[in-house]
N, C-alpha and C positions, 0 to 999 in steps of 0.2 A: 504494500500500500504506500509506495513512494509518493510524496505529496509535493505540491507547489504551494507557495505562500498564499493563503486565502486573503480575501479582502476583509478589512475590519468591519465589524457591525454586529455579528451575533455572539461574539466571544464572551462578553460580560454575562449575558443571560445564561448561556450554556455552561460556562465554567462555574457559575454560582450554584447551579442545581446538581452538580456532581456529588456522588456519595462520599461520606466520611469513611475512612478506613477503620474497620473493626476486626480485620482478619488476623493481624499479627501485632506484636508489641516490639517496639524498637529497643535494642539493647542500650543500656545507660552507660555513658562515659567510656565507651569502648575506644581504646587507643589503637593507632595503626600497628604498634608493636605487638598487640595481643591478637591480631588477626592471623588466621591460618593462611597458608599459601593458596588454598582453594578460594578462600574469601577474597584475598587480594586479587586473584585472577577474575573472580566474578564481578568485583567492583570495577576493575579496568574494562571488562567486557561491556558492562552497561554504559560506561562513559563513552566508549567507542560507538556504541549503538546510538547514543544521542547525537554524536557528531554526524552519523549517517542520517538520522532523522532531520537534522537541521541543515543538510545539504553540504556537509564538509567532508564526506567520505566518498571517494570515487572508486569505481572499479569493483564494487561489491553490490549485492542486492539484499533485500530483506531476508531472503532465504539463508543468508550467511549468519544472521543473528537470531531469527525466529524459528522455533521448531515447526516441523511440517504440520503437526496436529493443530498448533495455534493458528497457523496460516489457513488451514482448512476450516477451522471454526469461524474465523473472520469472513471467509468466502461464503460459508453457509448462512451467515447472518445477514449477508448483503446480496443475496441472489435476486435476480430479476428486478433490480431497482428498488426492492423493499429494504430500505436501510434501517435495520434494527439497531445497528450502531452507526450513527451518522456523525460521529466525532472521532478524532484520533485518540484512542485510549492511552497511548504512550505519552501524549502531552496533555491529556485531560481536557481537550477542547477542539473546536473546529479551526479557529484562527490561532496563529502562533507567531511569536517574535523570536527567531532563532538566536540572535545576539544576546538577548536577555536570558534565554533558557541556558545557553552554554556558559555564560559568565556567572550565573548564580547556581549552577548545578552542583549538588552534593549527593554522593552515593554512600550509603552505609550498610553494614551487615545487620540483619535482624536476628532475633533469638532462635527462630526456626531454622532448621538445616537448609542450606542452599537458598535462603530467602534474603532479599535485599530491598532497600527503599531508596528511590531516587526522589529528591526534593529540589524544586527549582521555582523560579518566578517566571511567569508568562505574562507579559505586560505588567500589570500591577497585582496580579493574583498569584498567591503561593499555592503550588500543587504538590502532592505526593503520589507516587505510583509505586506499588509494591510488586516485586517480581520473584518468580521461582526460576533460578538459573542453575543449570547443571549439565553434565555431559550426556549426550544421547548414546544410543547403542553403538554408534560408530566412533565414540570417543570425542566427538566435537561439542564444544560448549555452545549451548543454545538457551534462549529465553523460552521456558516451557509454558509459562502461564502468567497472567496478570492477576495477582491475588485479590486485589480490592475492586476488581470488576467482575461481578458474579457470572456474567455470560462468558468470561474468558478465564475464569479461575479453575474450571474443571472440578470445583468442589460444590458448586450450586446443586441443590437437589433437582435432578432431572424430573423427578416425580411431580414436584410443584410447578416447575416451569413449563413442562410439556404435557401435562394432563395424564400422567401415568400414576399407578400405585404399585406397591410391592406385592407381586403375586406370590413370590417365595424368596427367601434370602438365607444365607448361612455366613458365618464368620469363622476364620481360623488364623493361626499364626504360622508363618513359614519363614525361617531364617531371621527371626527377630522382627519381622514386619507383620502388620495386621492386614489381612485381606478380607474383603467383604464381596461376596458374589450375590447379585440380585437379578432375579427374573422379573421383568416388568410387564404390565398389561395396561391398556388404556382404560381409563375410569369408566367409560361408557359400556365396557364389556364386563365390568365387575359383577359377579354373581352368576355368570353364564357357566355352563358345565364344560364347554369346550374352549380350549385356549390355543390360538394360532398366532404365528408371527410375533412371538413374545421376545423382545430384546433381552439379551443377557449382558450385564455390565459387571466388570471386575474392577474393584477399587483397591488401591494399595495405600495404606496409611491415609485414607480419606481422599486421595486423588484418583480420578478415573484413569485407570491404566489402559483399558481397552474395552470395546463394546462391539457387539455383533447381533444381527437379527438372524435367529435360526430359521431357516427356510423350511418350516414344517408344512407338509402338504396341506393346502386349503381344504376345508370341509366340502365333501360331496354328499349328494342325497343318499347314496348307498354306503356311506362310510360312517361307522360308529366310533372311530378313533377320536380322542379328545385333545390331540396335540400335546402340549406340555403336561407332564404327569407330576414330576417331583424333582427336587434339587437336594442333594445330600453331600455334606462335607466329609472328606477323608482326612488322613493324617497330613497330607501335603497337596491336597487338591479338592476336586469335587466330582460328583456324578450327576449328569444331566439325563433325565429319563423322559422319553417322549413316545408317542404312538402315532402311527399314520397308516394309510392304506396303500397297498401295492398289489395291483391286479385284483385277485379275489381274496387276498390275504390281509388280515389285521396284523400289523407289525408293532412290536414293543421293543424299543432300542434303549439301552443304557450305555452311555458313553462316559468313559473315565478320563478326566483331565488332571494333569499334574502341573503345579506351579513351581517354577525355578526362580527363587528370589534374587539370586545373584545376577541372572540375565534379565530378570523381570519379563519373563515370557511364560506362555502357557503351552504345554504339549499334550497331545492326546496319547493315552496309554493303550487304548483299544476300546472295543465295544462288544456288547452281546445283543443278539436279536432273537426274539421269540415270535412264533407265527401261529395264527389261528386261521384255518380255512373256513371262510364264511359259508361257502357252498356245501361244505362237509365238515362240520365241527369234530367229528370222530376221527378225522384224518390226522394222525400224529406226524408232525413235521419236526425234524431235528433242529435243535437250537444252534445258531451260528455264533461262535466265539472267535473273535479276531483280536490278537494282541500285537501291538506295535508301539514303538517309541519314536515318534516323529513330531516335529514342530507343527502345530496346527495353526494355520493362518486365520485367526479370528477376524482379521480385517478391522475396519473401524467404521461403525455406523454412526453418522452424525444426526443427532436429533434435530428436527425442524418443526417449528410451529405450523399448525394447519389452519 
């Protein structure tokens, strides 16, 4: 979202109605000498990012600074000209004065791991923006989220924002991190006996790690399957159980997933399928058991308001 300098006019009203930060607490009296090398690197990275934002960094793009998930979220919020976020969240407004921002910019580490606060003056208004900055899976430092902007924090309750409720959820600890796995369903379908296209979301320490919509076969007139059945926690992962129709068979599948905390990935360990022949219930069909250890591409399902 590389910008040009906007014309003055709307900045005062827009900046005055931005949210106060309540997400993190700034560390008190932290001296430079007490910062870790990672914190020093994070602070320097944010300062370089603001040079880019203010037009003083050439030869790079926003993809160099922003994680792909953050970019995707911004794109999804501004599709088709529907500007859900019609301001620059990194400067907290639509209009900006680059000289004032850079001359007043201060970046400090917060008490939360990998969390930082950028404070600056834009025209006459003082703004603060809180970031989560850490290395991605390729080892590149990236801005992962904007902590004090709910739509970009990845900590906002999807349920409240996008009209879902928790159909099922489990929690477990893996490698010192707390994981919450949630199966969602739209509120208008609450109470129905059949559950289809239920998004599954994996949170790590309160931050959305990944989400996907399980493509459970849609209901058909001759199908008694109810889609999602259950979610069960294991020692280091979870089991997702679902049912669907295949030809003349009712199929019940239990897929076992494992969480690798070090890699922050989810792998599939295998699945079991049981069958019932609707045309001949007495027909005994052997259960299929498949065991494998491969990375399962959960993909990333971006939630959108309807």
